[in-house]
C-alpha positions in Angstrom: 150.6 59.4 -0.4 153.4 61.6 -1.6 152.8 63.2 -5.0 155.8 64.4 -6.9 155.9 66.6 -9.9 157.3 65.1 -13.0 161.1 65.7 -13.3 160.9 67.6 -10.0 162.0 67.1 -6.3 159.0 69.0 -5.1 156.0 67.2 -3.7 152.5 68.1 -2.5 152.8 69.7 0.9 156.1 71.3 0.3 156.4 74.8 1.8 157.6 77.5 -0.6 159.2 80.8 0.4 158.5 83.5 -2.2 159.8 86.9 -2.9 158.8 89.3 -5.7 161.3 90.0 -8.4 161.0 93.7 -8.5 163.5 96.3 -7.5 160.9 98.5 -5.9 159.3 95.7 -4.0 159.1 97.1 -0.4 161.8 95.7 1.9 162.1 92.6 -0.3 159.4 90.9 1.7 159.1 87.2 2.1 155.9 85.1 1.7 155.1 81.6 2.7 152.8 79.1 1.0 152.2 75.4 0.5 151.9 73.4 -2.7 148.5 71.6 -2.7 148.6 70.1 -6.1 151.0 69.4 -9.0 150.1 69.1 -12.7 153.0 68.7 -15.1 154.9 72.1 -14.9 152.2 73.8 -12.8 152.2 74.1 -9.0 148.9 75.0 -7.3 149.6 76.9 -4.1 147.4 78.3 -1.3 147.4 82.1 -1.0 150.7 83.2 0.4 151.1 84.8 3.8 153.5 87.7 4.4 156.1 86.3 6.9 156.3 89.6 8.7 152.7 90.5 9.1 150.9 87.1 8.8 148.5 88.6 6.3 147.3 86.8 3.2 148.6 88.2 -0.1 147.2 87.9 -3.6 149.6 88.0 -6.5 148.3 89.0 -9.9 148.8 86.9 -13.1 152.2 87.6 -14.5 153.9 88.5 -11.2 157.6 87.3 -11.3 158.7 85.5 -8.3 161.7 83.8 -6.8 160.9 80.6 -4.9 162.9 78.6 -2.3 162.1 75.2 -0.7 163.8 72.5 1.4 163.9 69.1 -0.4 163.9 65.6 1.0 167.8 65.6 0.7 167.8 68.5 3.2 169.2 70.9 0.6 167.6 74.3 -0.1 166.7 74.8 -3.8 165.7 78.0 -5.6 163.9 78.6 -8.9 162.3 81.5 -10.9 158.7 81.3 -11.5 155.6 83.4 -12.3 151.9 83.5 -11.5 150.0 82.1 -14.5 146.5 81.9 -13.2 144.1 82.3 -10.2 141.7 79.4 -9.7 139.6 77.6 -7.2 140.0 73.9 -6.2 136.6 73.1 -4.8 136.1 75.9 -2.3 139.8 76.7 -1.9 141.2 79.7 -3.9 144.6 79.0 -5.3 147.4 80.6 -7.3 149.0 78.6 -10.1 152.8 78.9 -10.5 154.9 77.8 -13.5 157.6 75.4 -12.7 160.5 75.6 -15.3 161.8 72.1 -14.6 164.4 70.5 -12.5 167.2 71.6 -14.7 166.4 75.2 -13.7 166.9 74.6 -10.0 169.8 76.1 -8.2 171.2 74.8 -4.9 172.0 76.8 -1.9 174.8 75.0 0.0 174.5 74.7 3.8 177.4 77.1 4.2 175.3 79.7 2.3 172.5 79.5 4.8 171.7 83.0 6.1 172.9 83.3 9.7 171.6 86.0 11.9 172.4 87.2 15.4 169.4 86.7 17.6 168.5 85.5 21.2 165.5 83.1 21.2 164.6 80.6 23.9 166.2 77.1 23.7 165.7 73.9 25.7 168.5 71.4 25.6 168.7 67.8 26.6 172.2 66.3 26.7 171.2 62.8 25.6 174.8 61.5 25.5 175.2 62.1 29.2 174.1 59.6 31.9 172.0 60.7 33.6 170.6 63.1 30.9 171.3 66.7 31.7 168.9 69.5 30.7 169.1 73.2 30.7 167.3 76.2 29.3 169.2 79.0 27.5 169.1 81.3 24.5 170.7 81.4 21.1 173.5 83.7 20.0 172.9 83.2 16.3 171.0 80.8 14.1 170.7 79.6 10.5 169.1 76.9 8.6 172.1 74.7 9.2 172.7 75.2 12.9 172.9 77.6 15.9 175.2 78.9 18.5 173.9 79.0 22.1 175.0 80.3 25.6 175.8 77.4 27.9 175.7 77.5 31.7 179.1 77.5 33.4 178.5 74.1 35.0 177.8 72.4 31.7 180.6 70.8 29.8 180.0 69.8 26.2 182.3 67.8 24.0 182.9 67.9 20.2 180.5 65.4 18.5 178.1 65.2 21.5 174.5 64.8 20.5 171.8 67.1 21.9 168.0 67.0 21.7 166.9 70.6 21.2 163.7 72.7 21.2 163.9 76.3 19.8 161.1 78.8 20.1 160.9 81.1 17.0 158.7 84.2 17.5 157.3 85.5 14.3 156.0 89.1 13.8 152.5 87.7 13.2 152.5 86.9 17.0 152.7 83.3 16.1 155.4 81.0 17.7 156.9 78.1 16.0 158.6 75.3 18.0 161.5 73.7 16.2 162.6 70.2 17.3 166.0 69.0 16.1 168.9 66.7 17.1 172.1 68.7 17.0 175.8 67.8 17.1 178.2 69.9 19.1 180.9 71.3 16.8 182.7 73.5 19.3 182.3 74.4 23.0 184.4 77.4 24.1 184.8 80.3 26.5 183.8 83.5 24.9 184.9 85.7 27.9 185.0 85.4 31.7 182.0 83.3 32.9 180.5 83.2 29.4 180.6 80.0 27.4 179.2 79.3 23.9 178.5 76.1 22.0 178.3 75.9 18.2 175.8 73.2 17.1 175.0 71.7 13.7 171.4 70.5 13.0 171.5 66.8 12.1 167.9 65.6 12.3 165.4 68.3 11.5 162.2 68.2 9.4 162.0 70.0 6.1 159.2 72.1 7.5 161.1 73.1 10.6 164.3 74.0 8.7 162.2 76.1 6.3 160.7 78.0 9.3 164.2 78.6 10.6 165.2 80.1 7.2 162.0 82.2 7.1 162.8 83.5 10.6 166.3 84.4 9.5 165.0 86.4 6.6 162.5 88.2 8.9 165.4 89.2 11.2 167.4 90.5 8.3 164.6 92.8 7.4 164.2 94.0 10.9 167.9 94.7 11.1 168.0 96.9 7.9 
C-alpha cells in the first residue's frame, strides 16, 4: 500500500538524491537513500550511500541538504531539508529529515535535465517494425529525459517510431543498473560519413530508473571536472 506524506507528492519507497549545502563539500558529492516512513513533516530515510563510492554515509543532526526526487507525474522536484534526528526503526538505523511542505518544492523541467556525453551499452528492439529488428550499440549522450545513440548503417529509424530499450549504467561502486524504457525517435540523422545518430525521448520509464539515470549523469559530471 502506498503511503503518502500529508500535503506531499512523496511516498514511502521514493528514492531521494541528496547533496550537502556547504561550499567546501568535496566535489559536491551526491548520495542516494530511500524513504522508509513518513510522519507529518518528517521523512525517515535509510542511511544514504555515496553515489561515487557506494559507501554508506552518516550525516549529523543539523546537516543542511538539498534533495531531489522523481514523482509519479515523472517530474523531478527539489527541496531544502536538514537532518533533525538519528533513530532506529526496529533494528534499522535511520536518519530523520524535515520536509518543509509541498509549497517549498521546486520543479526541474525535462529540458533542464543534466545531459552528459557518455558511451554506455544499449540494446534496442524496433517494436514498430515487422518483423521486429534488434541491434546493440552505445549511447552518445544521456539525460533523465532521453538519450542519443549510434545506429548501424543498415538500420533506418523514423520520427515518432517506438523502441524498446535496455541501457546498462556502470556506477563507480562497481554496481551495474539496467534501465528499461520505451523511447520515441525524435530525429535520425547522419553525423558524418558512415556514422548515424538517433535522438530518443524516454516515454515509459519507472521513477526509480529515471532517478538512476539522473544519478549517473551527476556522477559523470563529477568525473569530468
